N, C-alpha and C positions, 0 to 999 in steps of 0.2 A: 351364902348363896350356893345353890347346887351347881356343880361342874360335871358335865357329861361329855365324854368323848365317844366317837364312833369310828370303828375300823372294820372295813369289809375284808374278810379273809377268803379270797377266791370265790366270792359269792357270784353265782351264775345269773346273768341278766343280759338281755339283748342290748339295752342301752347302758350308758355310764362308762364305756370304754372307747379309746381312740382306735384300737384294733377291732375291726368289725367282723361279725359272723352272721350268717343268714338265719340260723336257728339256735335256740337255746342248747340243743344237743351238740351242735358244733362248738358252741362256747364252752360247754361242760368238758368236752374232750380236750380242748385247748387248756382250760384252767387246771384240769386234773391230770394233765400229762405228767408222768413220773419225773422228768427232768425239771419241769417248771415247779412242781410242788416241792421237790427237794431243795431247790434254790430258795424258795419262799420260806420254807421252814428254817433253813440255815440263817437266812437274814433276820427272820422273826426272833430267833433265839438269841443271836449274838449282837444284833443291832437295835431291835425294837423294844423287846421286853425289859432289858436292863434299866432303861431310863424310867419306865413306869414303876418298876419295883423300888426305885430309889427316890421317888418324888419327895421333896421337902415338905410339901402340903399333901397329906395322905387322904384328904377328904374329897375324893372324886370317884367317878365310876367310868370304866372303859368298856363299852359294849363291843363285842366282837361278833359280827354278823357272818354266819356261814350258811350255805345251802343245805337243806335237808338231805341232798343227794351226795354231799361230800363223803367220799369212801370212809368206812369205819376206821381203818388203820390211821387215816389222816385225822379223823375226829379224836381218836384216842391220843394221838401224839400231841395234838393241839391242847387237849385237856391236861395232859401230863406237864407240858411246858408252862402252862398258866396256873397250875394247881396252887402254887405258893403266893399268888398275887391276889389278895382278897378283893381288890377293886375291879378285877376282871369279871365280866359276866358274858358268857357265850350264848348267843341267841340263834336258833335255827329258824330259817324261813324257807318257804317253797321257792323254787327258781322263778324269777320274774319273766314272764312271757310277753309283757306289754311294752317293752322297750322304754320303760319309764321307772327305773329303779329309784329315782329320787323320792317318789311317793312312798315306796316301801321303807326307805331309810328315814323319811320324815315321820312316818307312823311309829317306827321304832324309838326314835328320840322322844317324840311326844308321850309315848307310853312310859318312858323312863322318868319323866318329870314327876317327882313326888308331890309337888305343890304347883299345879299348872297355873294357879292364879298369882304365883310369885315369880320374880325374874330368875333366870338361870344363865349360865355361860355354857356354850357348846364348842367343841372342836372336832375336826375331822382328822383322821390319821391313816396313812397307808401302811401296810404290813411289812414294808421294807425300809422305813425311815425311822428317825429318832428325834426327840425333842430334849431340851435341857432338863436336868433334874429339878429345876425350880420353875418349870413351865406353869404348872397349876398355881403355884404361889404367885407368880407374876400375873396370871390372868386375873386373879382376885385383886391384885394391886391395881391393875388397869381399870377395873370396875370402880375402884375408889377414885383413881385419877380422873376418870371421865364421868363422875356422878352426875354433874349438871347436864352433860350431853345426853346421857342415858335417860335422864328424867324427861327429856323432851322428844325422845325417839323410841320407837318400838324395837328397833334393831340397830346395833352398832358393831362394826367389825373391829377386831383387835389383831393387829398384824405385827409379827416380829420378822423383820426383813433381812437380817443377817444370819448366815449359817455357813455350812460346808457342803459341798458336793463331794461325794466319796464313792470309791469302789472297794468292795470287801472280797477277800479271797484267801487261799492258803498261804499266800505270801504276806498277808497282813492288810494294811489300809493305805490307800493312796487318796489324798484329799486336797481341796483347795477352798479357802474361805472366799465367799461371794456375798454380794448385796443383790437380792432378788425379791422385791415386794410382791405380796399376794401370790406366793408360790403354791400355797395350799398347806404344806407342812408348816407348823408354827402359826397357824391362823385360827383364831377363835372368834366367837360372836356372842354378844350380849343379846338376850331375847327377853323382852318384857313379859311380865305376868299377863296371861290371857292371850298372848300372841301365839298362834299355832304354826308360824313359819319356823323353819329350822335351818341350820347351816348347810344342810344338804339340798335346800331349795335352790342354791345359787352356785354358778360356776365360780371357782375361787378367784380367778384373775379378773372377773367382772363384778365382784361383790361391791366395789366402790360406786357402781352405778345405781345401787338400790339403797345405800345407807352410808352414813358417815363412817370413816375408818380411822381409828387411832393407830398410829404406826410408831414402832420403837426400833431403833437401829443401834442401840448402845452396846449390844453384846451378841455374839453368835449363839443363837437359840435353837438351832435344828441341824440335822444332817439329812441330806437327801441322797439316797442310794442310787447309783447307776449300776445296772445289771443286765443280764442277757434277756430278761423278760419284762423290762420296763414297758408300760402301756404306751408311753410317749415315744414316738420314733426319734425325736431329737435326743431324748435321754438314752435310748439304746445305742445311738450313733454319735454320742457327744464328742466334741473336740476340745472340751475344756482341759486345761493343763492341770493334771493331778499329780502330786508328788508324794513319795513316801513320807510318813509322819516323822518329823524331827522328835528328839526326846521331849522337847518342850510341848509339842502338840500331842504327843502320846499321853503325856500327863494331863493335858487339857481335855482330851477325849474321855479319860477316866473321870476327871473331876466334874465336867459339865454334862456328860451323857451316860456315864457309867459303862462306857464301851471300852473293854480291855483288849488290846491288840493280841495278846497271847490267846485269849479265848476265841477271838475271831479266827486266828490261824488254826486252832484246834478244831473248831466246829466246821470250818470250810474244807479242812483236809481229811475229814472223816470219810471212811470208805463205806 
């Protein structure tokens, strides 16, 4: 079964963000601000990409959607960072001026389906988060677990509800393990053959209103990053208790997410 992930890397659109702007040009200036782009690249390099480079099931595709107007130095940097990951495909799209980026992303996902008449699994991913290195493998396992449910439904959510909230910086990683269902990271969706809906049609925390959801809470499956430019106000101003990684957790971050604290310190300390 085809597995497709979608990641928007600073894609400019009027809709799809909690931080609002009046025009696409205002959105573009915000997204492409030097301080914001630098933070996104550092998180993308040290937090997001390692887990996809080390997936135990290598049969997946990660679509990274960027605006055609992303500055060329940023495009070059993005291509350099992803050059060694064969599952990554960078897709350029015009900036969306209709305040409805879900339709753009839906079209991207549907175009990526090699056999639209066959079922697939889709997931969404933010450019500052991570999933476990066995995420794709477990998505396929969930399709087997829920085979009967999926045979009776065009869409079924697959949610991994345990993970870590974390901050990354020159001092390393501060984190806390939490239970947060339907957070968005670590969320997949089975889509039946012939169905043209995509995971981007639905707000992640409301997906259970539109389809059954299989939920797993047996292991921490994701890392959600808190940083200066989180779209969510709550995330930017979070009050969650985050603590420096213990030696045990440092080993778990390497084993589960391929996130190495030494690399995090080096990348975030770069001048």
